[in-house]
N, CA, C and O atoms as a Maestro MAE file, in Angstrom:
{
 s_m_m2io_version
 :::
 2.0.0
}

f_m_ct {
 s_m_title
 :::
 protein
 m_atom[296] {
  # First column is atom index #
  i_m_mmod_type
  r_m_x_coord
  r_m_y_coord
  r_m_z_coord
  i_m_residue_number
  s_m_chain_name
  s_m_pdb_residue_name
  s_m_pdb_atom_name
  i_m_atomic_number
  :::
  1 25 0.836 -1.185 0.000 1 A "SER " " N  " 7
  2 3 0.000 0.000 0.000 1 A "SER " " CA " 6
  3 2 0.885 1.255 0.000 1 A "SER " " C  " 6
  4 15 1.980 1.244 0.563 1 A "SER " " O  " 8
  5 25 0.405 2.337 -0.635 2 A "ASP " " N  " 7
  6 3 1.135 3.594 -0.700 2 A "ASP " " CA " 6
  7 2 0.806 4.517 0.476 2 A "ASP " " C  " 6
  8 15 1.353 5.614 0.583 2 A "ASP " " O  " 8
  9 25 -0.088 4.066 1.354 3 A "ASP " " N  " 7
  10 3 -0.458 4.884 2.507 3 A "ASP " " CA " 6
  11 2 0.688 4.908 3.505 3 A "ASP " " C  " 6
  12 15 1.249 3.871 3.857 3 A "ASP " " O  " 8
  13 25 1.022 6.105 3.951 4 A "LEU " " N  " 7
  14 3 2.091 6.268 4.928 4 A "LEU " " CA " 6
  15 2 1.491 6.400 6.320 4 A "LEU " " C  " 6
  16 15 0.425 6.987 6.508 4 A "LEU " " O  " 8
  17 25 2.199 5.845 7.280 5 A "THR " " N  " 7
  18 3 1.799 6.035 8.671 5 A "THR " " CA " 6
  19 2 2.153 7.468 9.066 5 A "THR " " C  " 6
  20 15 2.952 8.110 8.384 5 A "THR " " O  " 8
  21 25 1.583 7.975 10.141 6 A "PRO " " N  " 7
  22 3 1.962 9.317 10.596 6 A "PRO " " CA " 6
  23 2 3.469 9.443 10.830 6 A "PRO " " C  " 6
  24 15 4.063 10.477 10.526 6 A "PRO " " O  " 8
  25 25 4.080 8.393 11.369 7 A "GLU " " N  " 7
  26 3 5.525 8.429 11.602 7 A "GLU " " CA " 6
  27 2 6.295 8.517 10.282 7 A "GLU " " C  " 6
  28 15 7.266 9.265 10.170 7 A "GLU " " O  " 8
  29 25 5.852 7.746 9.288 8 A "GLN " " N  " 7
  30 3 6.519 7.780 7.989 8 A "GLN " " CA " 6
  31 2 6.329 9.144 7.327 8 A "GLN " " C  " 6
  32 15 7.242 9.657 6.681 8 A "GLN " " O  " 8
  33 25 5.149 9.725 7.490 9 A "MET " " N  " 7
  34 3 4.887 11.051 6.932 9 A "MET " " CA " 6
  35 2 5.818 12.088 7.569 9 A "MET " " C  " 6
  36 15 6.341 12.963 6.879 9 A "MET " " O  " 8
  37 25 6.019 11.987 8.867 10 A "LEU " " N  " 7
  38 3 6.909 12.900 9.577 10 A "LEU " " CA " 6
  39 2 8.340 12.749 9.080 10 A "LEU " " C  " 6
  40 15 9.023 13.740 8.825 10 A "LEU " " O  " 8
  41 25 8.788 11.507 8.945 11 A "ILE " " N  " 7
  42 3 10.149 11.234 8.461 11 A "ILE " " CA " 6
  43 2 10.327 11.778 7.043 11 A "ILE " " C  " 6
  44 15 11.341 12.409 6.745 11 A "ILE " " O  " 8
  45 25 9.344 11.537 6.168 12 A "GLU " " N  " 7
  46 3 9.428 12.033 4.787 12 A "GLU " " CA " 6
  47 2 9.428 13.563 4.763 12 A "GLU " " C  " 6
  48 15 10.147 14.176 3.973 12 A "GLU " " O  " 8
  49 25 8.625 14.169 5.624 13 A "GLY " " N  " 7
  50 3 8.601 15.623 5.706 13 A "GLY " " CA " 6
  51 2 9.933 16.185 6.157 13 A "GLY " " C  " 6
  52 15 10.390 17.207 5.645 13 A "GLY " " O  " 8
  53 25 10.557 15.516 7.117 14 A "GLU " " N  " 7
  54 3 11.872 15.950 7.592 14 A "GLU " " CA " 6
  55 2 12.935 15.777 6.509 14 A "GLU " " C  " 6
  56 15 13.810 16.627 6.343 14 A "GLU " " O  " 8
  57 25 12.848 14.671 5.777 15 A "ARG " " N  " 7
  58 3 13.803 14.446 4.678 15 A "ARG " " CA " 6
  59 2 13.642 15.523 3.607 15 A "ARG " " C  " 6
  60 15 14.627 16.035 3.074 15 A "ARG " " O  " 8
  61 25 12.384 15.862 3.299 16 A "TYR " " N  " 7
  62 3 12.109 16.895 2.302 16 A "TYR " " CA " 6
  63 2 12.677 18.239 2.772 16 A "TYR " " C  " 6
  64 15 13.323 18.946 1.998 16 A "TYR " " O  " 8
  65 25 12.437 18.588 4.036 17 A "ALA " " N  " 7
  66 3 12.927 19.845 4.582 17 A "ALA " " CA " 6
  67 2 14.456 19.882 4.552 17 A "ALA " " C  " 6
  68 15 15.051 20.913 4.237 17 A "ALA " " O  " 8
  69 25 15.082 18.762 4.877 18 A "HIS " " N  " 7
  70 3 16.546 18.670 4.861 18 A "HIS " " CA " 6
  71 2 17.065 18.864 3.432 18 A "HIS " " C  " 6
  72 15 18.034 19.589 3.209 18 A "HIS " " O  " 8
  73 25 16.409 18.208 2.471 19 A "MET " " N  " 7
  74 3 16.809 18.323 1.067 19 A "MET " " CA " 6
  75 2 16.633 19.757 0.579 19 A "MET " " C  " 6
  76 15 17.494 20.278 -0.130 19 A "MET " " O  " 8
  77 25 15.529 20.398 0.948 20 A "MET " " N  " 7
  78 3 15.302 21.783 0.533 20 A "MET " " CA " 6
  79 2 16.366 22.698 1.140 20 A "MET " " C  " 6
  80 15 16.830 23.630 0.484 20 A "MET " " O  " 8
  81 25 16.748 22.439 2.371 21 A "GLY " " N  " 7
  82 3 17.824 23.203 2.991 21 A "GLY " " CA " 6
  83 2 19.117 23.044 2.223 21 A "GLY " " C  " 6
  84 15 19.860 24.007 2.034 21 A "GLY " " O  " 8
  85 25 19.387 21.825 1.780 22 A "ALA " " N  " 7
  86 3 20.596 21.552 1.002 22 A "ALA " " CA " 6
  87 2 20.561 22.291 -0.327 22 A "ALA " " C  " 6
  88 15 21.567 22.866 -0.744 22 A "ALA " " O  " 8
  89 25 19.417 22.281 -0.994 23 A "VAL " " N  " 7
  90 3 19.273 22.967 -2.280 23 A "VAL " " CA " 6
  91 2 19.458 24.471 -2.082 23 A "VAL " " C  " 6
  92 15 20.159 25.120 -2.858 23 A "VAL " " O  " 8
  93 25 18.830 25.021 -1.048 24 A "LEU " " N  " 7
  94 3 18.925 26.456 -0.804 24 A "LEU " " CA " 6
  95 2 20.326 26.882 -0.377 24 A "LEU " " C  " 6
  96 15 20.684 28.052 -0.517 24 A "LEU " " O  " 8
  97 25 21.118 25.951 0.139 25 A "ALA " " N  " 7
  98 3 22.486 26.263 0.556 25 A "ALA " " CA " 6
  99 2 23.450 26.350 -0.630 25 A "ALA " " C  " 6
  100 15 24.564 26.854 -0.484 25 A "ALA " " O  " 8
  101 25 23.034 25.868 -1.794 26 A "LEU " " N  " 7
  102 3 23.893 25.936 -2.984 26 A "LEU " " CA " 6
  103 2 24.028 27.383 -3.448 26 A "LEU " " C  " 6
  104 15 23.113 28.185 -3.262 26 A "LEU " " O  " 8
  105 25 25.169 27.715 -4.052 27 A "PRO " " N  " 7
  106 3 25.282 29.038 -4.685 27 A "PRO " " CA " 6
  107 2 24.158 29.196 -5.719 27 A "PRO " " C  " 6
  108 15 23.746 28.220 -6.347 27 A "PRO " " O  " 8
  109 25 23.672 30.418 -5.890 28 A "ALA " " N  " 7
  110 3 22.480 30.676 -6.712 28 A "ALA " " CA " 6
  111 2 22.555 30.084 -8.116 28 A "ALA " " C  " 6
  112 15 21.610 29.428 -8.553 28 A "ALA " " O  " 8
  113 25 23.651 30.297 -8.827 29 A "LYS " " N  " 7
  114 3 23.729 29.791 -10.206 29 A "LYS " " CA " 6
  115 2 23.867 28.267 -10.242 29 A "LYS " " C  " 6
  116 15 23.362 27.627 -11.164 29 A "LYS " " O  " 8
  117 25 24.535 27.687 -9.262 30 A "ASP " " N  " 7
  118 3 24.612 26.219 -9.178 30 A "ASP " " CA " 6
  119 2 23.213 25.660 -8.939 30 A "ASP " " C  " 6
  120 15 22.805 24.686 -9.572 30 A "ASP " " O  " 8
  121 25 22.491 26.284 -8.026 31 A "ARG " " N  " 7
  122 3 21.126 25.838 -7.701 31 A "ARG " " CA " 6
  123 2 20.228 25.936 -8.932 31 A "ARG " " C  " 6
  124 15 19.487 25.004 -9.243 31 A "ARG " " O  " 8
  125 25 20.300 27.064 -9.625 32 A "LEU " " N  " 7
  126 3 19.462 27.259 -10.805 32 A "LEU " " CA " 6
  127 2 19.801 26.244 -11.898 32 A "LEU " " C  " 6
  128 15 18.901 25.659 -12.499 32 A "LEU " " O  " 8
  129 25 21.079 26.035 -12.156 33 A "ALA " " N  " 7
  130 3 21.485 25.067 -13.181 33 A "ALA " " CA " 6
  131 2 20.998 23.670 -12.817 33 A "ALA " " C  " 6
  132 15 20.488 22.947 -13.672 33 A "ALA " " O  " 8
  133 25 21.152 23.294 -11.569 34 A "LEU " " N  " 7
  134 3 20.740 21.963 -11.123 34 A "LEU " " CA " 6
  135 2 19.221 21.789 -11.235 34 A "LEU " " C  " 6
  136 15 18.745 20.754 -11.701 34 A "LEU " " O  " 8
  137 25 18.471 22.795 -10.813 35 A "LEU " " N  " 7
  138 3 17.010 22.704 -10.885 35 A "LEU " " CA " 6
  139 2 16.506 22.686 -12.326 35 A "LEU " " C  " 6
  140 15 15.572 21.952 -12.650 35 A "LEU " " O  " 8
  141 25 17.117 23.487 -13.185 36 A "LEU " " N  " 7
  142 3 16.719 23.471 -14.597 36 A "LEU " " CA " 6
  143 2 17.003 22.114 -15.231 36 A "LEU " " C  " 6
  144 15 16.241 21.636 -16.072 36 A "LEU " " O  " 8
  145 25 18.099 21.508 -14.821 37 A "PHE " " N  " 7
  146 3 18.474 20.200 -15.360 37 A "PHE " " CA " 6
  147 2 17.593 19.087 -14.805 37 A "PHE " " C  " 6
  148 15 17.036 18.296 -15.566 37 A "PHE " " O  " 8
  149 25 17.467 19.022 -13.480 38 A "LYS " " N  " 7
  150 3 16.766 17.916 -12.833 38 A "LYS " " CA " 6
  151 2 15.249 18.053 -12.886 38 A "LYS " " C  " 6
  152 15 14.549 17.068 -13.124 38 A "LYS " " O  " 8
  153 25 14.731 19.261 -12.666 39 A "LEU " " N  " 7
  154 3 13.278 19.432 -12.593 39 A "LEU " " CA " 6
  155 2 12.639 19.797 -13.925 39 A "LEU " " C  " 6
  156 15 11.544 19.332 -14.243 39 A "LEU " " O  " 8
  157 25 13.321 20.626 -14.700 40 A "LYS " " N  " 7
  158 3 12.765 21.064 -15.981 40 A "LYS " " CA " 6
  159 2 13.217 20.195 -17.146 40 A "LYS " " C  " 6
  160 15 12.627 20.229 -18.226 40 A "LYS " " O  " 8
  161 25 14.284 19.406 -16.911 41 A "GLY " " N  " 7
  162 3 14.763 18.512 -17.968 41 A "GLY " " CA " 6
  163 2 15.482 19.218 -19.109 41 A "GLY " " C  " 6
  164 15 15.591 18.679 -20.210 41 A "GLY " " O  " 8
  165 25 15.973 20.429 -18.841 42 A "LEU " " N  " 7
  166 3 16.696 21.151 -19.883 42 A "LEU " " CA " 6
  167 2 18.069 20.524 -20.105 42 A "LEU " " C  " 6
  168 15 18.662 19.944 -19.195 42 A "LEU " " O  " 8
  169 25 18.558 20.655 -21.334 43 A "SER " " N  " 7
  170 3 19.897 20.160 -21.659 43 A "SER " " CA " 6
  171 2 20.933 21.155 -21.146 43 A "SER " " C  " 6
  172 15 20.608 22.286 -20.786 43 A "SER " " O  " 8
  173 25 22.181 20.707 -21.120 44 A "HIS " " N  " 7
  174 3 23.268 21.598 -20.709 44 A "HIS " " CA " 6
  175 2 23.327 22.798 -21.654 44 A "HIS " " C  " 6
  176 15 23.572 23.924 -21.222 44 A "HIS " " O  " 8
  177 25 23.103 22.552 -22.939 45 A "LYS " " N  " 7
  178 3 23.127 23.636 -23.926 45 A "LYS " " CA " 6
  179 2 22.019 24.654 -23.655 45 A "LYS " " C  " 6
  180 15 22.259 25.860 -23.711 45 A "LYS " " O  " 8
  181 25 20.811 24.177 -23.364 46 A "GLU " " N  " 7
  182 3 19.695 25.081 -23.072 46 A "GLU " " CA " 6
  183 2 19.958 25.902 -21.806 46 A "GLU " " C  " 6
  184 15 19.653 27.094 -21.748 46 A "GLU " " O  " 8
  185 25 20.522 25.250 -20.805 47 A "ILE " " N  " 7
  186 3 20.831 25.950 -19.559 47 A "ILE " " CA " 6
  187 2 21.931 26.980 -19.801 47 A "ILE " " C  " 6
  188 15 21.869 28.093 -19.280 47 A "ILE " " O  " 8
  189 25 22.929 26.611 -20.584 48 A "ALA " " N  " 7
  190 3 24.020 27.539 -20.902 48 A "ALA " " CA " 6
  191 2 23.475 28.796 -21.575 48 A "ALA " " C  " 6
  192 15 23.899 29.908 -21.261 48 A "ALA " " O  " 8
  193 25 22.547 28.617 -22.487 49 A "LEU " " N  " 7
  194 3 21.941 29.773 -23.151 49 A "LEU " " CA " 6
  195 2 21.154 30.627 -22.161 49 A "LEU " " C  " 6
  196 15 21.227 31.855 -22.206 49 A "LEU " " O  " 8
  197 25 20.411 29.989 -21.277 50 A "ALA " " N  " 7
  198 3 19.594 30.710 -20.296 50 A "ALA " " CA " 6
  199 2 20.460 31.483 -19.304 50 A "ALA " " C  " 6
  200 15 20.088 32.576 -18.875 50 A "ALA " " O  " 8
  201 25 21.612 30.923 -18.937 51 A "LEU " " N  " 7
  202 3 22.479 31.553 -17.938 51 A "LEU " " CA " 6
  203 2 23.604 32.385 -18.555 51 A "LEU " " C  " 6
  204 15 24.414 32.978 -17.841 51 A "LEU " " O  " 8
  205 25 23.644 32.421 -19.894 52 A "CYS " " N  " 7
  206 3 24.720 33.138 -20.609 52 A "CYS " " CA " 6
  207 2 26.092 32.635 -20.170 52 A "CYS " " C  " 6
  208 15 26.997 33.418 -19.882 52 A "CYS " " O  " 8
  209 25 26.220 31.323 -20.126 53 A "GLU " " N  " 7
  210 3 27.478 30.680 -19.751 53 A "GLU " " CA " 6
  211 2 27.780 29.568 -20.752 53 A "GLU " " C  " 6
  212 15 26.925 29.187 -21.552 53 A "GLU " " O  " 8
  213 25 28.994 29.059 -20.698 54 A "SER " " N  " 7
  214 3 29.361 27.963 -21.588 54 A "SER " " CA " 6
  215 2 28.749 26.654 -21.071 54 A "SER " " C  " 6
  216 15 28.410 26.530 -19.894 54 A "SER " " O  " 8
  217 25 28.620 25.698 -21.968 55 A "GLU " " N  " 7
  218 3 28.125 24.376 -21.564 55 A "GLU " " CA " 6
  219 2 29.066 23.750 -20.540 55 A "GLU " " C  " 6
  220 15 28.630 23.035 -19.638 55 A "GLU " " O  " 8
  221 25 30.361 24.025 -20.688 56 A "ASN " " N  " 7
  222 3 31.359 23.501 -19.745 56 A "ASN " " CA " 6
  223 2 31.086 24.003 -18.329 56 A "ASN " " C  " 6
  224 15 31.111 23.229 -17.373 56 A "ASN " " O  " 8
  225 25 30.827 25.294 -18.206 57 A "VAL " " N  " 7
  226 3 30.550 25.892 -16.897 57 A "VAL " " CA " 6
  227 2 29.268 25.292 -16.316 57 A "VAL " " C  " 6
  228 15 29.205 24.983 -15.126 57 A "VAL " " O  " 8
  229 25 28.259 25.133 -17.154 58 A "VAL " " N  " 7
  230 3 26.995 24.540 -16.701 58 A "VAL " " CA " 6
  231 2 27.227 23.119 -16.207 58 A "VAL " " C  " 6
  232 15 26.695 22.728 -15.168 58 A "VAL " " O  " 8
  233 25 28.012 22.349 -16.939 59 A "SER " " N  " 7
  234 3 28.318 20.977 -16.544 59 A "SER " " CA " 6
  235 2 28.993 20.946 -15.175 59 A "SER " " C  " 6
  236 15 28.668 20.112 -14.330 59 A "SER " " O  " 8
  237 25 29.931 21.860 -14.967 60 A "VAL " " N  " 7
  238 3 30.624 21.941 -13.674 60 A "VAL " " CA " 6
  239 2 29.635 22.319 -12.572 60 A "VAL " " C  " 6
  240 15 29.659 21.736 -11.488 60 A "VAL " " O  " 8
  241 25 28.770 23.286 -12.847 61 A "ARG " " N  " 7
  242 3 27.778 23.715 -11.850 61 A "ARG " " CA " 6
  243 2 26.872 22.557 -11.433 61 A "ARG " " C  " 6
  244 15 26.623 22.353 -10.244 61 A "ARG " " O  " 8
  245 25 26.382 21.803 -12.413 62 A "ILE " " N  " 7
  246 3 25.484 20.684 -12.124 62 A "ILE " " CA " 6
  247 2 26.223 19.606 -11.336 62 A "ILE " " C  " 6
  248 15 25.713 19.097 -10.338 62 A "ILE " " O  " 8
  249 25 27.417 19.266 -11.785 63 A "HIS " " N  " 7
  250 3 28.211 18.235 -11.100 63 A "HIS " " CA " 6
  251 2 28.492 18.654 -9.659 63 A "HIS " " C  " 6
  252 15 28.342 17.860 -8.731 63 A "HIS " " O  " 8
  253 25 28.901 19.911 -9.483 64 A "ARG " " N  " 7
  254 3 29.207 20.424 -8.149 64 A "ARG " " CA " 6
  255 2 27.955 20.436 -7.269 64 A "ARG " " C  " 6
  256 15 28.021 20.096 -6.088 64 A "ARG " " O  " 8
  257 25 26.819 20.827 -7.845 65 A "GLY " " N  " 7
  258 3 25.577 20.856 -7.091 65 A "GLY " " CA " 6
  259 2 25.159 19.476 -6.622 65 A "GLY " " C  " 6
  260 15 24.771 19.302 -5.467 65 A "GLY " " O  " 8
  261 25 25.233 18.494 -7.508 66 A "VAL " " N  " 7
  262 3 24.883 17.113 -7.147 66 A "VAL " " CA " 6
  263 2 25.816 16.613 -6.044 66 A "VAL " " C  " 6
  264 15 25.375 15.988 -5.079 66 A "VAL " " O  " 8
  265 25 27.109 16.898 -6.200 67 A "LYS " " N  " 7
  266 3 28.089 16.458 -5.194 67 A "LYS " " CA " 6
  267 2 27.786 17.080 -3.833 67 A "LYS " " C  " 6
  268 15 27.809 16.389 -2.815 67 A "LYS " " O  " 8
  269 25 27.501 18.383 -3.812 68 A "GLN " " N  " 7
  270 3 27.207 19.055 -2.550 68 A "GLN " " CA " 6
  271 2 25.934 18.502 -1.901 68 A "GLN " " C  " 6
  272 15 25.877 18.333 -0.683 68 A "GLN " " O  " 8
  273 25 24.917 18.221 -2.720 69 A "LEU " " N  " 7
  274 3 23.681 17.652 -2.186 69 A "LEU " " CA " 6
  275 2 23.931 16.275 -1.575 69 A "LEU " " C  " 6
  276 15 23.431 15.965 -0.494 69 A "LEU " " O  " 8
  277 25 24.705 15.462 -2.274 70 A "ARG " " N  " 7
  278 3 25.024 14.119 -1.738 70 A "ARG " " CA " 6
  279 2 25.744 14.226 -0.401 70 A "ARG " " C  " 6
  280 15 25.425 13.508 0.547 70 A "ARG " " O  " 8
  281 25 26.720 15.130 -0.335 71 A "GLU " " N  " 7
  282 3 27.470 15.302 0.918 71 A "GLU " " CA " 6
  283 2 26.567 15.831 2.027 71 A "GLU " " C  " 6
  284 15 26.659 15.379 3.169 71 A "GLU " " O  " 8
  285 25 25.713 16.766 1.709 72 A "TYR " " N  " 7
  286 3 24.811 17.369 2.687 72 A "TYR " " CA " 6
  287 2 23.826 16.336 3.222 72 A "TYR " " C  " 6
  288 15 23.492 16.338 4.407 72 A "TYR " " O  " 8
  289 25 23.363 15.451 2.333 73 A "MET " " N  " 7
  290 3 22.338 14.469 2.716 73 A "MET " " CA " 6
  291 2 22.939 13.243 3.387 73 A "MET " " C  " 6
  292 15 22.212 12.444 3.978 73 A "MET " " O  " 8
  293 25 24.272 13.081 3.303 74 A "ALA " " N  " 7
  294 3 24.911 11.891 3.894 74 A "ALA " " CA " 6
  295 2 24.892 11.931 5.410 74 A "ALA " " C  " 6
  296 15 25.387 11.009 6.059 74 A "ALA " " O  " 8
  :::
 }
 m_bond[295] {
  # First column is bond index #
  i_m_from
  i_m_to
  i_m_order
  :::
  1 1 2 1
  2 2 3 1
  3 3 4 2
  4 3 5 1
  5 5 6 1
  6 6 7 1
  7 7 8 2
  8 7 9 1
  9 9 10 1
  10 10 11 1
  11 11 12 2
  12 11 13 1
  13 13 14 1
  14 14 15 1
  15 15 16 2
  16 15 17 1
  17 17 18 1
  18 18 19 1
  19 19 20 2
  20 19 21 1
  21 21 22 1
  22 22 23 1
  23 23 24 2
  24 23 25 1
  25 25 26 1
  26 26 27 1
  27 27 28 2
  28 27 29 1
  29 29 30 1
  30 30 31 1
  31 31 32 2
  32 31 33 1
  33 33 34 1
  34 34 35 1
  35 35 36 2
  36 35 37 1
  37 37 38 1
  38 38 39 1
  39 39 40 2
  40 39 41 1
  41 41 42 1
  42 42 43 1
  43 43 44 2
  44 43 45 1
  45 45 46 1
  46 46 47 1
  47 47 48 2
  48 47 49 1
  49 49 50 1
  50 50 51 1
  51 51 52 2
  52 51 53 1
  53 53 54 1
  54 54 55 1
  55 55 56 2
  56 55 57 1
  57 57 58 1
  58 58 59 1
  59 59 60 2
  60 59 61 1
  61 61 62 1
  62 62 63 1
  63 63 64 2
  64 63 65 1
  65 65 66 1
  66 66 67 1
  67 67 68 2
  68 67 69 1
  69 69 70 1
  70 70 71 1
  71 71 72 2
  72 71 73 1
  73 73 74 1
  74 74 75 1
  75 75 76 2
  76 75 77 1
  77 77 78 1
  78 78 79 1
  79 79 80 2
  80 79 81 1
  81 81 82 1
  82 82 83 1
  83 83 84 2
  84 83 85 1
  85 85 86 1
  86 86 87 1
  87 87 88 2
  88 87 89 1
  89 89 90 1
  90 90 91 1
  91 91 92 2
  92 91 93 1
  93 93 94 1
  94 94 95 1
  95 95 96 2
  96 95 97 1
  97 97 98 1
  98 98 99 1
  99 99 100 2
  100 99 101 1
  101 101 102 1
  102 102 103 1
  103 103 104 2
  104 103 105 1
  105 105 106 1
  106 106 107 1
  107 107 108 2
  108 107 109 1
  109 109 110 1
  110 110 111 1
  111 111 112 2
  112 111 113 1
  113 113 114 1
  114 114 115 1
  115 115 116 2
  116 115 117 1
  117 117 118 1
  118 118 119 1
  119 119 120 2
  120 119 121 1
  121 121 122 1
  122 122 123 1
  123 123 124 2
  124 123 125 1
  125 125 126 1
  126 126 127 1
  127 127 128 2
  128 127 129 1
  129 129 130 1
  130 130 131 1
  131 131 132 2
  132 131 133 1
  133 133 134 1
  134 134 135 1
  135 135 136 2
  136 135 137 1
  137 137 138 1
  138 138 139 1
  139 139 140 2
  140 139 141 1
  141 141 142 1
  142 142 143 1
  143 143 144 2
  144 143 145 1
  145 145 146 1
  146 146 147 1
  147 147 148 2
  148 147 149 1
  149 149 150 1
  150 150 151 1
  151 151 152 2
  152 151 153 1
  153 153 154 1
  154 154 155 1
  155 155 156 2
  156 155 157 1
  157 157 158 1
  158 158 159 1
  159 159 160 2
  160 159 161 1
  161 161 162 1
  162 162 163 1
  163 163 164 2
  164 163 165 1
  165 165 166 1
  166 166 167 1
  167 167 168 2
  168 167 169 1
  169 169 170 1
  170 170 171 1
  171 171 172 2
  172 171 173 1
  173 173 174 1
  174 174 175 1
  175 175 176 2
  176 175 177 1
  177 177 178 1
  178 178 179 1
  179 179 180 2
  180 179 181 1
  181 181 182 1
  182 182 183 1
  183 183 184 2
  184 183 185 1
  185 185 186 1
  186 186 187 1
  187 187 188 2
  188 187 189 1
  189 189 190 1
  190 190 191 1
  191 191 192 2
  192 191 193 1
  193 193 194 1
  194 194 195 1
  195 195 196 2
  196 195 197 1
  197 197 198 1
  198 198 199 1
  199 199 200 2
  200 199 201 1
  201 201 202 1
  202 202 203 1
  203 203 204 2
  204 203 205 1
  205 205 206 1
  206 206 207 1
  207 207 208 2
  208 207 209 1
  209 209 210 1
  210 210 211 1
  211 211 212 2
  212 211 213 1
  213 213 214 1
  214 214 215 1
  215 215 216 2
  216 215 217 1
  217 217 218 1
  218 218 219 1
  219 219 220 2
  220 219 221 1
  221 221 222 1
  222 222 223 1
  223 223 224 2
  224 223 225 1
  225 225 226 1
  226 226 227 1
  227 227 228 2
  228 227 229 1
  229 229 230 1
  230 230 231 1
  231 231 232 2
  232 231 233 1
  233 233 234 1
  234 234 235 1
  235 235 236 2
  236 235 237 1
  237 237 238 1
  238 238 239 1
  239 239 240 2
  240 239 241 1
  241 241 242 1
  242 242 243 1
  243 243 244 2
  244 243 245 1
  245 245 246 1
  246 246 247 1
  247 247 248 2
  248 247 249 1
  249 249 250 1
  250 250 251 1
  251 251 252 2
  252 251 253 1
  253 253 254 1
  254 254 255 1
  255 255 256 2
  256 255 257 1
  257 257 258 1
  258 258 259 1
  259 259 260 2
  260 259 261 1
  261 261 262 1
  262 262 263 1
  263 263 264 2
  264 263 265 1
  265 265 266 1
  266 266 267 1
  267 267 268 2
  268 267 269 1
  269 269 270 1
  270 270 271 1
  271 271 272 2
  272 271 273 1
  273 273 274 1
  274 274 275 1
  275 275 276 2
  276 275 277 1
  277 277 278 1
  278 278 279 1
  279 279 280 2
  280 279 281 1
  281 281 282 1
  282 282 283 1
  283 283 284 2
  284 283 285 1
  285 285 286 1
  286 286 287 1
  287 287 288 2
  288 287 289 1
  289 289 290 1
  290 290 291 1
  291 291 292 2
  292 291 293 1
  293 293 294 1
  294 294 295 1
  295 295 296 2
  :::
 }
}
């Protein structure tokens, strides 16, 4: 069943809050690049155009953002 117990709901809510804290702790352009990539599904090229940066810089931003989130959530 997909129904969560109150305890599971609390744990999931805390995990969500922790993850949001991690996302908000990222530098602004890293956060934006990561969200555009993960949530909007934009390509590195599309993000580079939106941020007026090279695809290389966008790739670094996304990689760095994912790494920081993993470390924060560990």
